C-alpha positions as CSV (number, residue, x, y, z in Angstrom):
1,M,-24.8,28.4,40.4
2,S,-28.1,27.3,41.9
3,E,-30.2,24.5,40.4
4,I,-32.6,27.2,38.9
5,T,-29.8,29.0,37.1
6,K,-28.8,25.8,35.4
7,S,-32.3,24.8,34.3
8,S,-31.0,23.6,30.9
9,D,-28.4,21.5,32.6
10,N,-30.9,20.3,35.1
11,Y,-33.2,19.2,32.4
12,Q,-30.5,17.2,30.7
13,L,-29.4,15.8,34.0
14,L,-32.9,14.8,34.9
15,R,-33.3,13.2,31.5
16,Q,-30.1,11.2,31.9
17,R,-31.0,10.1,35.4
18,L,-34.5,9.0,34.3
19,T,-33.0,7.1,31.4
20,R,-30.5,5.4,33.7
21,R,-33.2,4.4,36.2
22,V,-35.3,2.9,33.4
23,L,-32.4,0.9,32.2
24,E,-31.5,-0.2,35.7
25,A,-35.1,-1.2,36.3
26,I,-35.0,-3.3,33.1
27,E,-31.7,-4.9,34.0
28,Q,-32.8,-5.7,37.6
29,D,-35.9,-7.5,36.5
30,A,-35.0,-10.8,34.9
31,T,-38.5,-11.4,33.5
32,N,-38.6,-7.9,31.9
33,Y,-41.6,-7.1,34.1
34,L,-41.4,-3.4,35.0
35,D,-42.8,-2.1,38.2
36,V,-44.5,0.8,36.5
37,D,-45.8,2.1,39.9
38,K,-42.3,2.1,41.4
39,M,-40.9,3.9,38.3
40,G,-43.7,6.4,38.3
41,R,-43.1,7.1,42.0
42,E,-39.3,7.7,41.2
43,I,-40.1,9.9,38.3
44,I,-42.6,11.9,40.4
45,K,-39.9,12.2,43.1
46,E,-37.4,13.6,40.6
47,L,-40.0,16.0,39.2
48,D,-41.0,17.2,42.6
49,A,-37.4,17.9,43.5
50,R,-37.1,20.2,40.5
51,K,-40.7,21.2,40.2
52,H,-40.2,25.0,39.8
53,A,-37.4,24.8,37.3
54,T,-39.2,22.0,35.4
55,I,-42.5,23.8,35.1
56,W,-40.9,27.1,34.0
57,K,-38.8,25.1,31.4
58,L,-41.9,23.3,30.1
59,L,-43.7,26.7,29.8
60,G,-40.7,27.9,27.6
61,L,-38.8,30.0,30.1
62,D,-35.1,29.5,30.7
63,N,-32.8,30.8,33.3
64,R,-29.6,31.8,31.6
65,W,-26.8,33.4,33.5
66,G,-29.1,34.2,36.3
67,Q,-31.7,35.9,34.1
68,W,-35.1,34.4,33.2
69,D,-35.8,34.6,29.5
70,I,-38.2,33.2,27.0
71,D,-36.7,30.2,25.3
72,H,-36.8,30.7,21.5
73,C,-34.6,27.8,20.6
74,N,-34.6,27.4,16.8
75,G,-37.3,30.0,16.4
76,R,-40.1,27.8,17.9
77,N,-42.9,29.4,19.9
78,S,-42.9,28.3,23.5
79,P,-46.1,27.6,25.3
80,I,-45.8,30.8,27.2
81,T,-45.2,32.8,23.9
82,Q,-48.3,31.2,22.4
83,Y,-50.4,31.9,25.5
84,L,-49.2,35.5,25.7
85,S,-49.8,36.0,22.0
86,T,-53.4,34.7,22.3
87,E,-54.2,36.6,25.4
88,L,-52.6,39.9,24.2
89,E,-54.3,39.6,20.8
90,L,-57.7,39.5,22.6
91,V,-56.8,42.4,24.9
92,V,-55.1,44.6,22.3
93,G,-57.8,43.7,19.7
94,E,-60.5,44.9,22.0
95,W,-58.6,48.1,22.8
96,V,-58.1,48.7,19.0
97,R,-61.8,48.2,18.3
98,E,-62.8,50.6,21.2
99,A,-60.1,53.2,20.2
100,V,-61.2,53.2,16.5
101,A,-64.8,53.7,17.4
102,E,-63.9,56.5,19.9
103,V,-61.6,58.3,17.5
104,V,-63.9,58.0,14.5
105,K,-66.8,59.3,16.6
106,S,-64.9,62.3,18.0
107,D,-62.6,63.2,15.1
108,G,-64.8,62.0,12.2
109,P,-66.4,65.2,11.1
110,Q,-63.1,67.2,11.1
111,M,-61.3,64.3,9.4
112,I,-63.9,64.1,6.6
113,K,-63.4,67.8,6.0
114,K,-59.6,67.4,5.9
115,I,-59.8,64.4,3.7
116,R,-62.2,66.1,1.3
117,A,-59.9,69.2,1.2
118,G,-56.9,66.9,0.6
119,I,-58.6,65.1,-2.2
120,Q,-59.7,68.3,-3.9
121,R,-56.1,69.6,-3.7
122,E,-54.7,66.4,-5.1
123,L,-57.3,66.4,-8.0
124,K,-56.4,70.1,-8.8
125,D,-52.7,69.2,-8.8
126,R,-53.2,66.2,-11.0
127,Y,-55.2,68.3,-13.5
128,T,-52.5,71.0,-13.5
129,R,-49.8,68.5,-14.1
130,A,-51.8,66.7,-16.9
131,I,-52.5,70.0,-18.6
132,R,-48.9,71.2,-18.3
133,D,-47.6,67.8,-19.7
134,Q,-50.1,68.1,-22.7
135,V,-49.0,71.7,-23.4
136,I,-45.3,70.7,-23.3
137,E,-46.0,67.6,-25.5
138,Q,-47.9,69.5,-28.1
139,T,-45.4,72.4,-28.1
140,N,-42.6,69.8,-28.7
141,R,-44.5,68.3,-31.6
142,I,-44.9,71.8,-33.2
143,V,-41.3,72.7,-32.6
144,E,-40.1,69.4,-34.1
145,A,-42.3,69.9,-37.2
146,E,-41.1,73.4,-37.7
147,A,-37.5,72.4,-37.1
148,K,-37.8,69.6,-39.7
149,E,-39.2,72.2,-42.2
150,I,-36.4,74.6,-41.5
151,A,-33.8,71.9,-41.8
152,R,-35.3,70.6,-45.1
153,S,-35.3,74.2,-46.4
154,M,-31.7,74.7,-45.4
155,V,-30.7,71.4,-47.1
156,E,-32.4,72.5,-50.3
157,D,-30.6,75.8,-50.2
158,V,-27.2,74.1,-49.7
159,L,-27.9,71.6,-52.5
160,R,-28.9,74.4,-54.9
161,D,-25.7,76.4,-54.1
162,C,-23.6,73.3,-54.7
163,T,-25.2,72.5,-58.1
164,N,-24.8,76.1,-59.4
């Protein structure tokens, strides 16, 4: 595998080397005075050696199994994801605004007629259902009342026959 294909490993290796060098620098200097310039030069040298992989990794891209992919470790948004989201939102948002204006301008009159016809159909259907439901409800009330009257009359007849 090349260094680029092992960018995660390279990052860890770079981190370990930098940590080791910092510790070595502290140990070498008895007065705990750190040569910041020297350390900076060494860090820059390491970063330069792995510049491409480091920059892509910092941007949130990772090379896994020889394939570049956006690193979504633990669901975080990488810098490149944030950048693309922002840029695409602007581009797509502008397209949507233009497309809506164009479609409304060209299809508007026909759509208004279709919408009006659809609303009229829906209103007619709702009235038809409401009237049908009321007719059924009132018919059920009349049938129930008559059934109660018939049942009461039958009970009276049975009771009369039993008492005679």
